C-alpha positions as CSV (number, residue, x, y, z in Angstrom):
1,M,111.5,114.0,208.4
2,A,111.2,116.2,205.3
3,D,108.9,119.2,205.4
4,A,105.7,118.3,203.6
5,R,104.9,121.8,202.5
6,K,105.4,122.5,198.8
7,V,105.5,125.6,196.7
8,I,103.1,125.0,193.8
9,P,104.1,127.0,190.8
10,I,101.5,129.0,189.0
11,A,103.3,129.1,185.7
12,A,106.8,128.4,184.5
13,D,109.0,130.6,182.5
14,P,111.1,129.3,179.6
15,A,114.2,129.0,181.9
16,G,112.3,126.6,184.1
17,G,111.7,129.0,187.0
18,T,108.4,129.8,188.7
19,V,106.2,132.9,188.7
20,S,105.3,134.2,192.2
21,M,101.7,134.6,193.1
22,Y,102.6,137.9,194.8
23,T,103.6,141.0,192.9
24,S,104.9,144.0,194.9
25,E,103.7,147.5,194.2
26,A,105.9,149.3,191.8
27,T,107.1,152.7,193.0
28,I,105.3,155.5,191.3
29,H,107.5,158.5,190.5
30,A,105.0,161.1,189.5
31,R,106.3,163.8,187.2
32,A,106.0,167.4,188.3
33,V,103.3,169.3,186.5
34,H,102.3,173.0,186.2
35,G,99.0,174.4,185.0
36,W,95.7,175.9,186.0
37,F,94.5,172.9,188.0
38,A,97.9,172.5,189.7
39,A,97.7,176.1,190.8
40,W,94.2,175.5,192.3
41,R,95.5,172.4,194.1
42,W,98.4,174.3,195.6
43,A,96.0,177.1,196.6
44,L,94.0,174.6,198.6
45,V,97.1,173.1,200.1
46,W,98.1,176.5,201.4
47,G,94.6,177.3,202.5
48,T,93.9,174.1,204.4
49,Q,97.3,174.0,206.1
50,I,97.2,177.7,207.2
51,V,93.9,176.8,208.9
52,F,95.1,173.5,210.4
53,Y,98.5,174.8,211.6
54,G,97.4,178.3,212.5
55,L,94.1,177.7,214.3
56,P,95.6,176.3,217.5
57,W,97.7,179.5,217.9
58,L,94.7,181.8,217.5
59,S,93.6,183.2,220.9
60,W,89.9,183.8,221.7
61,N,88.6,185.1,225.0
62,G,92.0,184.3,226.6
63,R,92.2,180.7,225.4
64,P,92.7,178.9,222.1
65,A,89.9,179.6,219.6
66,M,89.3,175.9,219.1
67,L,90.1,173.7,222.0
68,F,88.8,170.2,222.9
69,D,89.6,170.0,226.6
70,L,89.0,166.3,227.2
71,G,90.2,166.5,230.9
72,A,87.7,169.2,231.8
73,R,85.1,167.9,229.3
74,R,84.8,171.3,227.6
75,F,84.8,171.9,223.9
76,Y,85.5,175.5,222.8
77,I,84.8,176.6,219.2
78,F,85.2,180.3,219.1
79,N,82.2,181.6,221.1
80,L,80.6,178.2,221.5
81,V,81.2,176.3,224.8
82,L,80.0,172.6,224.4
83,Y,79.8,169.8,226.8
84,P,79.6,166.0,226.3
85,Q,75.8,166.3,226.5
86,D,76.0,168.4,223.3
87,F,77.2,165.3,221.3
88,I,74.2,165.7,219.1
89,Y,76.0,168.7,217.4
90,L,78.9,166.4,216.4
91,T,76.3,164.0,214.9
92,G,74.7,166.8,213.0
93,L,78.1,168.0,211.7
94,L,79.0,164.5,210.5
95,I,75.6,164.1,208.7
96,L,76.1,167.5,207.1
97,S,79.6,166.5,205.9
98,A,78.3,163.2,204.5
99,Y,75.4,164.8,202.6
100,G,77.7,167.6,201.4
101,L,80.1,164.9,200.1
102,F,77.2,163.0,198.4
103,L,75.9,166.2,196.7
104,F,79.4,167.4,195.6
105,T,80.3,163.9,194.3
106,A,77.0,163.6,192.3
107,V,77.7,166.9,190.6
108,A,81.5,167.1,190.3
109,G,83.0,163.7,191.0
110,R,86.0,163.3,193.2
111,L,87.1,166.9,193.5
112,W,87.4,166.5,197.3
113,C,89.9,163.6,196.8
114,G,91.9,165.5,194.2
115,Y,92.2,168.9,195.9
116,A,91.3,168.9,199.6
117,C,91.6,165.4,201.1
118,P,94.3,165.4,203.8
119,Q,96.0,162.4,202.1
120,T,96.2,164.3,198.8
121,V,97.4,167.5,200.6
122,Y,100.2,165.9,202.5
123,T,101.2,163.7,199.6
124,E,101.5,166.9,197.5
125,I,103.7,168.5,200.2
126,F,105.9,165.4,200.6
127,M,106.3,165.1,196.8
128,W,107.3,168.8,196.6
129,V,110.1,168.1,199.1
130,E,111.1,165.0,197.2
131,H,111.2,166.8,193.9
132,H,113.4,169.6,195.3
133,L,115.9,167.3,197.0
134,E,116.0,164.4,194.5
135,G,115.0,165.9,191.2
136,D,112.1,165.2,188.9
137,R,110.9,161.8,187.8
138,Q,113.8,160.7,185.7
139,A,116.3,161.9,188.2
140,R,114.5,159.9,191.0
141,I,114.3,156.8,188.9
142,K,118.1,157.1,188.2
143,L,118.7,157.7,191.9
144,D,116.8,154.5,192.8
145,K,119.1,152.4,190.6
146,S,122.3,154.1,191.7
147,A,124.7,152.8,194.4
148,W,124.7,154.2,197.9
149,K,127.2,156.9,197.6
150,F,127.4,160.3,199.3
151,D,125.1,162.0,196.8
152,K,122.4,159.5,197.3
153,L,122.8,159.4,201.1
154,W,122.5,163.1,201.6
155,R,119.6,163.4,199.2
156,R,117.6,160.5,200.7
157,G,118.6,161.4,204.3
158,G,117.7,165.0,203.8
159,K,114.4,164.1,202.3
160,H,113.5,161.8,205.2
161,C,114.6,164.4,207.8
162,V,112.3,167.0,206.2
163,W,109.5,164.5,206.0
164,L,109.9,163.6,209.7
165,T,110.0,167.3,210.6
166,I,106.7,167.9,208.8
167,G,105.1,164.8,210.2
168,L,106.1,165.7,213.8
169,W,105.0,169.3,213.4
170,T,101.7,168.0,212.1
171,G,101.4,165.7,215.1
172,F,102.3,168.6,217.5
173,S,99.6,170.8,215.8
174,F,97.0,168.0,216.1
175,V,97.6,167.6,219.8
176,G,97.4,171.4,220.1
177,Y,93.7,171.1,219.5
178,F,93.4,169.1,222.8
179,T,96.1,170.7,224.9
180,P,96.7,174.5,224.6
181,I,99.5,174.6,222.1
182,R,101.5,177.2,224.0
183,T,101.5,175.0,227.1
184,L,102.3,172.0,224.9
185,G,105.2,173.9,223.3
186,A,106.6,174.8,226.7
187,E,106.4,171.2,227.8
188,V,108.3,170.1,224.7
189,L,111.0,172.6,225.2
190,S,111.4,171.7,228.9
191,F,111.3,167.9,228.1
192,G,108.2,167.7,230.3
193,L,105.7,166.4,227.8
194,G,103.2,164.1,229.3
195,P,102.9,160.4,228.2
196,W,99.6,160.8,226.4
197,E,100.6,164.0,224.6
198,M,103.9,162.4,223.6
199,F,102.1,159.2,222.3
200,W,99.7,161.2,220.1
201,V,102.3,163.6,218.8
202,L,104.5,160.6,217.7
203,F,101.5,158.5,216.5
204,Y,100.0,161.2,214.4
205,G,103.5,162.4,213.2
206,F,104.6,159.0,212.1
207,A,101.2,158.3,210.5
208,T,101.6,161.4,208.4
209,Y,105.2,160.4,207.6
210,G,104.1,156.9,206.6
211,N,100.9,157.7,204.7
212,A,102.2,160.7,202.7
213,G,105.8,159.5,202.3
214,F,105.5,155.8,201.6
215,M,101.9,154.5,201.2
216,R,100.6,157.5,199.1
217,E,98.4,156.1,196.3
218,Q,97.9,152.8,198.1
219,V,95.9,154.6,200.8
220,C,93.6,155.9,198.1
221,K,93.4,152.6,196.2
222,Y,93.2,150.1,199.0
223,M,92.4,151.7,202.3
224,C,90.0,154.6,201.6
225,P,86.4,153.3,201.4
226,Y,85.3,156.3,199.3
227,A,87.0,154.9,196.2
228,R,84.9,151.8,196.5
229,F,81.4,153.3,197.0
230,Q,81.8,156.3,194.8
231,S,80.2,154.5,191.9
232,A,76.9,154.5,193.8
233,M,76.9,158.3,193.6
234,F,78.0,158.6,190.0
235,D,75.7,158.7,187.0
236,H,76.0,159.7,183.3
237,D,75.9,163.4,184.2
238,T,78.6,163.3,186.9
239,L,81.6,165.4,186.1
240,I,84.7,163.2,185.8
241,I,88.1,163.4,184.2
242,S,87.7,161.9,180.7
243,Y,89.8,161.2,177.7
244,D,88.0,162.1,174.4
245,E,88.5,158.8,172.5
246,K,86.8,160.0,169.4
247,R,89.2,162.9,169.1
248,G,92.4,161.2,170.3
249,E,92.3,157.8,168.5
250,P,94.1,156.3,166.7
251,R,97.0,157.6,168.7
252,G,100.6,157.8,167.5
253,A,103.8,159.8,167.5
254,R,104.3,162.4,164.7
255,A,106.5,165.4,163.9
256,R,105.1,168.7,165.1
257,T,104.6,169.9,161.5
258,A,103.1,166.6,160.3
259,D,99.5,166.5,158.9
260,K,97.7,164.1,161.3
261,A,94.8,163.7,158.9
262,A,97.2,162.4,156.2
263,L,98.8,160.1,158.7
264,G,95.4,158.8,159.8
265,L,96.0,159.7,163.4
266,G,94.0,161.4,166.2
267,D,95.2,164.2,168.5
268,C,96.9,161.9,171.0
269,V,100.6,161.6,170.3
270,D,101.0,158.7,172.8
271,C,103.6,160.6,174.8
272,T,102.4,158.9,178.0
273,L,102.9,162.1,180.0
274,C,99.4,161.7,181.4
275,V,100.5,158.5,182.9
276,Q,103.8,159.9,184.2
277,V,102.1,162.7,186.1
278,C,99.4,160.6,187.6
279,P,99.9,160.2,191.4
280,T,98.1,156.8,191.3
281,G,99.8,155.5,188.2
282,I,96.8,154.9,186.0
283,D,96.3,155.6,182.3
284,I,93.3,157.8,182.0
285,R,93.0,156.8,178.3
286,Q,91.7,153.4,179.4
287,G,88.5,155.1,180.8
288,L,87.2,155.9,184.2
289,Q,88.9,153.9,187.0
290,Y,88.3,153.8,190.7
291,E,91.9,154.7,191.3
292,C,91.4,158.1,189.7
293,I,91.2,160.8,192.4
294,G,90.3,163.7,190.1
295,C,93.4,165.7,190.6
296,A,93.5,166.9,187.0
297,A,97.3,166.6,186.7
298,C,96.7,164.7,183.4
299,I,94.6,167.6,182.1
300,D,97.3,170.1,182.8
301,V,100.1,168.1,181.1
302,C,98.0,167.2,178.1
303,N,96.9,170.8,177.6
304,G,100.6,171.7,177.6
305,V,101.3,169.1,174.8
306,M,98.3,170.3,172.8
307,D,99.6,173.9,173.0
308,K,103.0,172.8,171.7
309,L,101.4,171.0,168.7
310,D,98.9,173.9,168.1
311,Y,96.0,171.5,168.7
312,P,92.9,172.6,170.6
313,R,93.0,171.9,174.4
314,G,90.6,169.5,176.1
315,L,91.7,166.1,174.8
316,I,91.7,165.2,178.4
317,R,89.2,167.3,180.3
318,Y,86.5,167.4,183.0
319,A,83.4,166.1,181.3
320,S,80.4,163.8,181.9
321,H,79.8,160.5,180.1
322,R,76.7,162.0,178.5
323,S,78.4,165.1,177.2
324,L,81.1,162.9,175.6
325,T,78.6,160.6,173.9
326,E,75.9,163.2,173.1
327,G,77.7,166.5,173.1
328,G,76.8,169.6,174.9
329,A,78.0,171.3,178.0
330,P,78.8,168.9,180.9
331,L,77.4,171.3,183.5
332,S,74.3,172.6,181.8
333,L,71.5,173.6,184.1
334,K,69.4,170.7,182.9
335,R,72.1,168.2,183.7
336,V,73.0,169.7,187.1
337,L,69.4,170.0,188.4
338,R,68.5,166.3,188.1
339,P,66.5,164.4,190.7
340,R,69.5,162.9,192.5
341,V,71.1,166.3,193.0
342,L,67.8,168.0,194.0
343,I,67.2,165.3,196.6
344,Y,70.7,165.6,198.1
345,G,70.4,169.4,198.0
346,A,67.0,169.5,199.7
347,V,68.1,167.1,202.5
348,L,71.3,169.1,203.0
349,V,69.4,172.4,203.2
350,L,66.9,171.0,205.7
351,I,69.7,169.5,207.9
352,A,71.8,172.6,207.7
353,G,68.7,174.8,208.6
354,G,67.9,172.7,211.6
355,F,71.5,172.6,212.7
356,T,71.9,176.4,212.4
357,A,68.6,177.0,214.2
358,S,69.5,174.7,217.0
359,L,72.8,176.5,217.6
360,A,71.2,179.9,217.3
361,L,68.4,179.1,219.8
362,R,70.7,177.2,222.1
363,A,70.1,178.1,225.8
364,P,73.0,179.8,227.6
365,L,72.8,177.1,230.3
366,R,72.2,173.4,230.5
367,V,70.7,171.3,233.3
368,D,70.7,167.6,234.1
369,V,68.7,166.3,237.1
370,V,69.7,163.2,239.0
371,R,67.7,161.9,242.0
372,D,69.6,161.1,245.2
373,R,69.5,157.3,245.1
374,G,70.6,157.2,248.8
375,S,67.3,158.7,249.9
376,L,64.3,158.6,247.5
377,A,61.9,160.2,250.0
378,R,61.8,161.1,253.7
379,L,59.5,162.6,256.3
380,V,60.7,165.9,257.7
381,D,59.3,168.6,260.0
382,E,55.5,169.2,260.1
383,G,54.9,166.1,258.1
384,R,56.4,167.4,254.9
385,I,57.7,165.0,252.3
386,E,61.2,165.8,251.1
387,N,63.0,164.5,248.0
388,V,66.7,165.3,247.4
389,Y,68.1,165.9,243.9
390,R,71.4,166.7,242.4
391,L,71.3,169.2,239.5
392,Q,74.2,169.5,237.1
393,V,74.2,173.1,236.0
394,M,76.4,174.0,233.1
395,N,77.3,177.6,232.2
396,N,77.4,177.7,228.4
397,T,78.9,181.2,228.3
398,E,82.4,182.5,229.1
399,V,81.2,185.0,231.7
400,A,80.1,184.3,235.3
401,Q,76.4,183.7,235.7
402,R,74.0,183.6,238.7
403,Y,71.2,181.0,238.8
404,R,67.9,180.6,240.7
405,F,66.0,177.4,241.2
406,A,62.2,176.7,241.3
407,V,59.8,173.8,240.8
408,S,56.4,173.3,239.3
409,G,53.9,170.6,238.5
410,I,53.0,169.7,242.1
411,P,50.8,172.0,244.1
412,G,52.6,173.4,247.1
413,A,56.0,172.0,246.1
414,Q,58.9,174.3,246.8
415,V,62.7,174.3,246.8
416,L,64.2,174.4,250.3
417,A,65.3,178.0,250.9
418,R,68.8,178.6,249.4
419,S,70.6,181.5,248.0
420,D,71.3,181.9,244.3
421,T,74.2,179.9,242.9
422,T,76.9,181.6,240.9
423,L,79.0,179.7,238.3
424,A,82.3,180.8,236.9
425,P,82.8,181.1,233.1
426,A,82.2,177.7,231.4
427,E,81.9,176.1,234.8
428,S,79.9,172.9,235.4
429,R,78.8,172.1,239.0
430,W,76.6,169.6,240.8
431,V,74.2,171.5,243.0
432,P,72.2,169.6,245.8
433,V,68.6,170.7,245.9
434,A,65.9,169.6,248.3
435,V,62.2,169.8,247.3
436,Q,59.4,169.6,249.9
437,V,55.7,169.0,249.6
438,P,53.1,169.8,252.4
439,P,51.5,166.7,254.0
440,E,48.0,167.5,252.7
441,E,49.2,167.8,249.1
442,A,51.2,164.6,249.5
443,Q,48.1,162.8,250.7
444,A,46.1,164.1,247.8
445,L,48.8,162.9,245.4
446,G,48.9,159.4,246.9
447,P,51.9,157.0,247.0
448,G,54.2,156.6,244.0
449,A,56.2,158.8,241.6
450,H,54.7,162.0,240.3
451,K,55.9,164.4,237.6
452,L,57.9,167.4,238.7
453,M,59.4,170.2,236.6
454,F,62.6,172.0,237.6
455,Q,63.1,175.5,236.4
456,V,66.6,176.9,236.5
457,T,66.7,180.6,235.7
458,R,69.7,182.7,234.8
459,V,69.3,186.0,236.7
460,A,69.4,189.0,234.4
461,D,72.1,191.6,234.6
462,A,73.1,194.6,232.7
463,E,74.6,192.6,229.8
464,H,72.6,189.4,229.7
465,P,68.8,189.0,229.7
466,E,67.0,186.4,231.8
467,A,67.0,182.9,230.5
468,S,65.4,179.7,231.8
469,V,65.7,176.0,231.3
470,N,63.1,173.4,232.3
471,E,64.0,169.8,233.1
472,K,61.7,167.0,234.0
473,S,62.0,164.7,237.0
474,T,59.7,162.9,239.5
475,F,58.7,163.4,243.1
476,V,58.3,160.2,245.2
477,V,55.6,160.0,247.9
478,P,56.3,157.0,250.2
479,R,53.6,154.5,251.2
C-alpha cells in the first residue's frame, strides 16, 4: 500500500522544483571591529571574567570568599553566613536586579545585553579565538567553502579545542562556587571527581561551548525573553542605537573626493560594514529591531568610515527617537527624569534601602522552635506541667559563640536547668529544651495552648556584645 502522506509545495520555481517551508539559519560571520565602544566592551569582558574566574580562588577566613555549601546548607558571602532560612535575601536580590534592569533599560536601552550579559561576553571571547585561528570575516567565509584539507582541519580543530578548554574551565569555575575550588582541583587531578561535580562541570562547560560557539545570536533572538518584553520598557526617550535617516539618505557609493550634494546623496555610502560587524546580522538602517543587542559595533565601524571620508561622526549613534525627530540632546535632564524613570528609581531606592538595613541589622544568631510532637505535654514531679521543644540555633558568625536560654509570657515558666550551649563557627545545632510551669499557674491558665516566648541570648565576651533573639511558640496545658 502506498504511503498516503504527501509533500504539498508552497511555491514552484521555474525549473519545476518546490520551495521548502523551512529555511535554516545562515551562519553569521561578524567582521572584527575596533573603536571606543569595542574597547569598553572588552573592558567589561575582562572585568566580569576576572571576577567570575578569580572569586572562587579568593580566601576569606580560611575558606573561599564566596561558597554555597549545599551539603552543609551554609552560604558564605565574604563576612556573611546565610542559611536556607535566609532565602528572603535571595528574593530581595532578585527583585533589586529586576528593578535595576528596568531602570537601566528605560534610560539607556539594552546596554546590559551589549556589554555585560554572559551570552555576549562569552560570544565575544569565542569570536576572538575564531578570528585569531581562522582569520577575519572574508577568510572564514572562504574557509567554509574550502575542501577539508590540512589547513582547514588544524584551524577548525584548534578552534574547537580552545573553545572546549574555555567551556570546561568555565564549568570548573562555576562548580567551584559550590565545592571549594582547591578541593575540586585536587579531585580532578587525582581522577576522584564525584559524580555530581563531574556532571555539572561537563553540563555547564558544554552549555558554554554550545551557546557561545554555535548558537550565539540565536540565543538572543529566540531564547532570551528580554528581547521580547523590552518594548514594554522603551519609550520615545529611551537611548537606542539609531541610524540618522535624514542625514544618511539617499545612500550610495561615491569617490572619496566626490561632492555628495552634487550627486544628490546623503552621508551613507552603502558600504554595508554596519551589517558585516553586527553579531545578530541585522541592518540597523532599517530601524530599531528586537534583535539589536545594543553592542554599538555598527557605531564604531561607521565612525571609522566617516573619518575616512572626512564626514562628521554620528551617522549611526546612541540616540532616542525623540532626539532624532525633534533634535536636542538624547540624555538631557528633562528627558532622563521622566515619570517612568522616577518611579523605577524610587522603588529601587526603597528596596535597596530595606535590603541594606535588613543586612546591617541582622542578628548574629537565628533560632527556630519546633515542638516535640512525641510528647505535647506531661505531668512531672510536684504536679508541674512540662513541654519539650527542639530549638535549632544557628551561629551566623565565624567565631565560636555561647548561648543561654530563657522563656517569658507565662508566669512561673522556666527552662529546666541546663548549662549554656556553645556552638562552633557557623554551626547549626538542634538543642532539646524542656519548659516547666508550676501546677497553680497551669490551673490558672486552663487547658489548651498558650503563647510562650523563647529568648536565646548570645553571652557577651571581650570581642562581642550580648545579643538576643525572641521566637514565639505555644505551651500546652492538658485537660
